[in-house]
C-alpha positions as CSV (number, residue, x, y, z in Angstrom):
1,M,-8.7,7.1,-12.6
2,T,-10.5,4.2,-13.3
3,D,-12.2,2.7,-15.4
4,A,-15.2,4.1,-14.5
5,S,-14.0,8.2,-13.8
6,R,-12.4,7.9,-16.9
7,A,-13.7,10.5,-19.5
8,P,-14.9,9.7,-22.9
9,S,-12.6,10.8,-24.5
10,E,-9.3,9.7,-22.4
11,T,-7.6,6.6,-24.3
12,I,-6.6,3.8,-22.8
13,D,-2.4,3.3,-23.9
14,I,-2.4,-0.5,-25.3
15,E,1.2,-1.7,-26.2
16,F,1.6,-2.3,-29.9
17,S,4.2,-5.2,-31.3
18,Q,6.8,-4.0,-33.7
19,H,4.3,-5.5,-36.4
20,D,1.6,-2.5,-35.1
21,Q,-0.4,-5.1,-34.4
22,L,-2.5,-5.7,-30.7
23,K,-0.5,-8.5,-28.4
24,K,-2.0,-11.0,-27.7
25,L,-3.3,-11.0,-24.4
26,T,-4.9,-14.3,-23.8
27,Y,-5.1,-17.5,-25.2
28,S,-8.1,-20.4,-26.4
29,A,-7.3,-23.7,-25.1
30,E,-6.9,-24.7,-28.8
31,E,-4.6,-22.0,-29.4
32,V,-2.9,-22.7,-26.0
33,A,-2.8,-26.6,-27.8
34,E,-0.8,-25.3,-30.9
35,L,1.6,-23.5,-29.0
36,F,2.2,-26.3,-26.7
37,G,2.2,-29.1,-29.8
38,I,-1.0,-30.7,-27.2
39,S,-4.7,-32.0,-28.3
40,R,-7.0,-29.4,-27.0
41,S,-8.3,-32.5,-24.2
42,A,-4.7,-32.6,-22.8
43,V,-4.6,-28.8,-22.8
44,F,-7.5,-29.3,-20.6
45,D,-6.4,-32.2,-18.5
46,L,-3.4,-29.6,-18.1
47,F,-6.5,-27.1,-16.0
48,R,-8.3,-29.8,-15.0
49,T,-5.3,-30.9,-12.7
50,G,-4.0,-27.3,-11.8
51,Q,-1.2,-27.2,-13.9
52,I,-2.2,-24.1,-16.4
53,K,-4.7,-21.6,-14.6
54,R,-7.7,-21.1,-17.2
55,S,-10.4,-17.7,-16.6
56,K,-13.4,-17.6,-18.0
57,I,-14.8,-14.2,-19.9
58,L,-18.3,-14.7,-19.9
59,T,-18.4,-17.9,-21.5
60,R,-15.1,-18.4,-23.0
61,T,-12.5,-19.9,-21.2
62,V,-8.9,-17.9,-22.0
63,V,-5.0,-18.5,-20.8
64,T,-3.6,-15.5,-20.2
65,A,-0.5,-14.6,-21.6
66,D,0.9,-14.8,-18.4
67,E,0.4,-18.0,-17.3
68,V,1.2,-19.6,-20.9
69,R,5.2,-17.8,-19.7
70,R,4.5,-19.1,-16.5
71,F,3.6,-23.4,-17.7
72,Y,6.5,-22.6,-20.3
73,S,8.8,-21.8,-17.6
74,S,7.6,-25.1,-14.9
75,L,8.3,-27.1,-18.2
76,A,11.8,-25.4,-18.6
77,A,12.7,-25.9,-15.6
78,E,11.7,-29.9,-15.7
79,A,14.0,-30.2,-18.2
80,Q,17.3,-28.8,-16.9
């Protein structure tokens, strides 16, 4: 069933973490910078070079949690 055909009374299943909070699906450039211990401008350099793929939600630039994990894995692979 698509979102458009979903009855108003139906709910969407959402995963919750151990602490009963919604898992983070996207991160801002500032949050990505904090996660990796780099500057915000370095994150935008990674966007520009295609090393991290960004998405847009309306006017906001975000990075999906899957992309953060993919980039982290690529760093770990390079370190070996």
